[in-house]
Structures are given as C-alpha cells and as structure tokens.
C-alpha positions as CSV (number, residue, x, y, z in Angstrom):
1,M,40.1,9.7,32.5
2,N,36.8,9.7,33.9
3,W,35.1,12.1,30.9
4,E,36.5,9.5,28.4
5,I,34.7,6.8,30.1
6,Q,31.4,8.7,30.4
7,Y,31.7,9.6,26.6
8,F,32.1,5.8,25.4
9,R,29.5,5.1,27.9
10,L,26.9,7.8,26.5
11,V,28.0,8.8,22.8
12,L,28.9,5.6,21.4
13,P,25.8,3.7,21.8
14,V,23.7,6.8,20.4
15,K,25.9,6.9,17.3
16,K,25.6,3.0,17.0
17,N,21.8,3.4,16.9
18,N,22.3,6.0,14.4
19,M,24.3,4.2,12.2
20,L,21.9,1.1,12.4
21,Q,19.1,3.2,11.6
22,A,20.9,4.4,8.5
23,I,21.8,1.2,7.1
24,P,18.6,0.4,5.4
25,F,18.5,3.8,3.6
26,W,22.1,3.2,2.1
27,I,20.9,-0.2,0.9
28,A,17.8,1.1,-0.6
29,S,19.9,4.0,-2.2
30,I,22.3,1.4,-3.8
31,I,19.5,-0.6,-5.1
32,T,17.8,2.4,-6.5
33,G,20.9,3.4,-8.2
34,L,21.6,-0.3,-9.7
35,I,17.9,-0.2,-11.1
36,A,18.3,3.4,-12.8
37,V,21.4,2.2,-14.3
38,I,19.9,-1.1,-15.8
39,Y,17.0,1.2,-16.9
40,T,19.2,3.4,-18.6
41,K,21.1,0.5,-20.4
42,L,17.9,-1.0,-21.5
43,F,16.6,2.3,-22.9
44,L,20.0,2.8,-24.7
45,L,19.6,-0.8,-26.2
46,A,16.1,-0.1,-27.6
47,E,17.5,3.1,-29.2
48,V,20.2,1.3,-31.0
49,L,18.0,-1.5,-31.9
50,T,15.9,1.0,-33.6
51,S,18.3,2.7,-35.2
52,Y,19.7,-0.6,-36.7
53,V,16.6,-1.7,-37.7
54,F,15.7,1.9,-39.6
55,H,19.0,2.1,-41.1
56,H,19.2,-1.6,-42.5
57,S,15.6,-2.2,-43.3
58,S,13.2,0.7,-42.6
59,W,10.1,-1.3,-44.0
60,L,10.5,-3.5,-41.2
61,L,9.4,-0.4,-38.9
62,F,6.0,-0.9,-40.5
63,L,5.8,-4.6,-39.2
64,L,7.4,-3.9,-35.8
65,T,4.7,-1.2,-35.0
66,P,1.6,-3.1,-35.1
67,I,3.3,-6.2,-33.4
68,C,4.1,-3.7,-30.7
69,F,0.7,-2.3,-30.4
70,I,-0.9,-6.0,-30.4
71,L,1.6,-6.9,-27.7
72,K,0.5,-3.8,-25.7
73,V,-3.1,-4.8,-26.0
74,V,-2.3,-8.4,-24.8
75,L,-0.3,-7.4,-22.1
76,R,-2.6,-4.7,-20.7
77,P,-4.3,-6.8,-18.2
78,F,-1.2,-7.7,-16.4
79,N,-0.3,-4.0,-15.8
80,P,-1.7,-3.0,-12.1
81,K,-1.7,0.5,-13.0
82,V,-4.5,0.1,-15.6
83,I,-7.0,-0.3,-12.7
84,L,-6.0,3.1,-11.1
85,S,-5.9,4.8,-14.2
86,H,-9.4,3.7,-15.2
87,Y,-10.6,5.2,-11.9
88,L,-8.7,8.4,-12.3
89,G,-9.7,8.8,-16.0
90,I,-6.4,8.6,-17.3
91,R,-6.2,7.2,-21.0
92,N,-2.9,5.4,-22.0
C-alpha cells in the first residue's frame, strides 16, 4: 500500500506536467491541419473555376490574365514578403 501512495505522489505530478506542456502542441497541430485543409479546398475551387471558364468561354481567360496581373501589382505593397525578397535579391 505504501508504494501506491508514493507512486501517486511522485509520478502523477510529472505526468500532469507533461500533459499540460503537450496541450499547446496538440492545439497548434489541429489549427495547422485545419489551415492545410482550407488551403487545399481553396486551391481546388480555383482549379474548378479555371476549368469552368476555359470550357464555357475560353476567350474570358484573355481578360482574366491582365486583370489578375494588375491585381497583383496593386496588392504587392501589402505583401510582407516583398521587403524581405528585395533584400535577398529574389524576383517575384
């Protein structure tokens, strides 16, 4: 009976501490997985939309390409990687 009391007194606090330290990593892994799934779904949606545009009105691609390019140029200042890529010499 004495060894059981010592086990609960010595081992359980260590296991509790380990579990409390592991909880943030579990939460972070769940969030990362959800973001990966959402990104995959958005990419699939973009593929389906492009396929739809190509099959129904392929001439529309000639309008969408310059629009997307202009949108990229307009939104480029809001991208935080632009500053880093400028210093590293990386061209977008």
